[in-house]
Phi, psi and omega in degrees: 000129180270128180256129186241138176247128182255132179227121176192148178295326188267115178299332179296325180289316179294326177294324176298315178302315181300312181295319180295315181295320180297322183280326188260324182230073184297344183278345180276163179231140175278112183278327183194156175230132184230127178246352184254126185274059176259122181300315181299315180294324180299308183289328175297320180293318178299318182294319186275323185269341176052059178287156173268329183223137175242126174259120189218138172290140184300332182257015181300324178252022179062221181288353179272002186301315181294322178295319179299317180296318177297317179297321179298318181297325180284314187277327181223072186298338182270353178272125180265153182233130174255116187257135183248133179202173178273172179300326179291347181266015188307308182298322179293322178293320178296321177297324177296320178297319180296333181267002172125358177296147182279326181192171177215159178225150176270145170277152351287141185287129175262140185305316183293320178295319178296319180297314180296320179296315180293326176297321176297318180295322178298321178295324177298315180295324177296318178296320179298318179294321178297318179293324178298316179294322178295318179296323178296320178293320178298319179298318179298318180290324177299315181297335178275348185231032181296339179299328178298319181285326175299316179294323178296321176298314180295322178297313179298322179297314182285340177270357178083013179289324180262123180233347180280119185299319181294318179296319179297315182295320178297320179292320178301315180292320181299318182272007176069031181254142181221126178223145176258145176291154357280168185241143178220152180240139170225150184241130177259133178228134179288129180286143176054041187299316183299326178288320183297320188272005185309316185248020181265150173281169179300318180297319180294326176297314180298316181296329180300307182288330180294324178296321177296313179302314183298317181293318180293316182293325176302316181295315181297318180295316182298327182255007178050052186258325184169207190222159181218161177206159182277129178269315184202189181303327188234020186213139171228152178243146180231143173239127182238156180230158175090002181226121180246341182284133184297326179293318178296318179294321179297319179296318178299313181296321180296319179293321177295317180301314180295321180295316179295315181297321180293326184270337184245347183057036179236149177274131177228152174244143181240128172259132186241124177272167179287156178283145178233159184270340183243139177298329180292349180255005183292342176297332177293315178297323180294319177296321179293322179297317177294322179295321180298325180295334180293345181267006183293336175295331180270316187273343179108144176285168178055051183212173174252125183238099172289143179299332180292341179281337190238345179220145172291167178303121184246105185268010184239301187303318186268343177258350182296131184281078182301321180298320180291326176296315178300317181294323177301316180299311181297320182295319179298318183288343173267357175084015182269082187297315185300318179289321177299323179296319179295315180296320177301316181296321179295321177295315181294325177295324176297318179293323179296325182286354182284354177058055177103117180263147175303150183303136176069007180285321185301310179298330178293321178295314179298317180300319180298319179296314182296315179298320179297321177297314179298316181297314183294322177298320178294320178299328179276006179058039177270138183275075181239353187302316185296330184252003187299324181292341175292330183269322184224107179270114184296330178295321179292322181302318183296340181268357180293133182230347181229161178299318180298320177296318178297318181297310182298314183295313184290324178297316179295314180296317180295321180297314180294316181297313181297322178298321178293318178298318179298320179295321176296318181294322179294319178298320178294319180294319179298320178294321178299314180297319180298318179298317181292318179301313181298319181293318180297314182299327184264345185224036184299337183279352180278173176280096187253147175200156179296329180295318180293318178298316182298319180297317180293326183268003179058052176218189179256151178303323181295317180293318179297316180297320179300313180294325178295316179294322178298323185275318188243357183061028178208152179284170177300311180297324177296320178291322176302314179298316180302314181294316182297317180292322177298317179294322178298320179294323177299315181296316182295328178286328186266333187228155177258086184231159179287157184291334178292327176291316179300316181303314181295322184288336180256007171107005179267123179277340181240112183297333180294322178293317179301314181299317181296314182294316182298315181295320180293323182284318189256351180076011178203166179283166177297322179296317178297320178298318180297319181294325181286345183256000180241000000 
């Protein structure tokens, strides 16, 4: 049952709505009627009566009407609003739609138009109910498959995507997981996997790794040690807590290896990373576990290989924020200096925490970032090659010896480079605006829109509109209107023609819209304007 709230100063109008609804839509119910334009009373009524649809005059709240509609969308997003206004209110009605109104009608209201509008609203409510039922079904399925999201969380944690300690802890609690520091990661990989799967079906491949996963998780659960998830066809990762000693971790991995081998009759190798004190750092342990596995050709298959057995403590390779470096490169090429500066500082802080860098490593890191910026700019077909040495002198980079020198040099280079990128982007944007202006001026009578221009120029309507406003202090649609009204005035001054003819010649498909826009712009009708000019 659809519940409707009627708002209008005139009781005769609300009575008309009541009679029409009773005769045409007997299944709806009038939830409330409001004749007083009090915001507090309006929202109190919405809260207590819970209408599905509100029919409201656009001027019921005076100049506050658009704000009320925006507030309704935020506070009661499922409540739809049907807004009523005159032809002169066209722009205001369109603005109401942009702020969340469901539909609008022009006064005087015709029964058939109101009926068709309400039928559209009924279909919207039917779609909403269908979506509600679909969402309920999705929720039920989600609750049955939370393990998928738990594994996604663990994957993101081990890949270093999650770094906020509070967010990590909240997710741990949400998924019902509990681990004590310190934390360590180890990775199990099936030996000679490519040979084993030669004659297996896809299902058998999946079952192969699942059996390994099942055996490992059984052991972890039985001993309350940690959690595991499948990485790929031949690899699973485990995170354990409460053990920091390499011998204790080695014993755990050895028992898991024996347990898996006994239950699956498969040979596996385990790579073990170092223990860390923070969950946000387990991605370092995960990288070390993967690195340890690379030594199985040397250390032997079907064994446990702690990273401490094959590499000294490496405070750079596995803790270096590669993702931030990649983001720094992309950010620089888009010209966002302030964000690039923040990312640079975060990278340098990571290097500072390494307690001493190997000789000549710092200039190599800086050089790698600069080369990546140059490469990515070239991939984007940006014309920066000729001037790139003005921003980054490779000879100077090789002489960098301290973090402070790297910071000073890169900040200066990034600032100059980003400023140049911004200038290139502005030139491109100015050319884009010029093309659109010329097309509007020469083809104002066509069916024009910012969406069509954006599609042709391979950009977004929002970006095109932003550049248009920066250049002309008006939106694309606003400029289209300006040109059309100017052309309409030229015609009206030169010829004695009806306004519907003028509307068609300047690109308006609906003469009512043309009349409303012209009157609002000129303070008179097109016919009145024509008489004053002849």
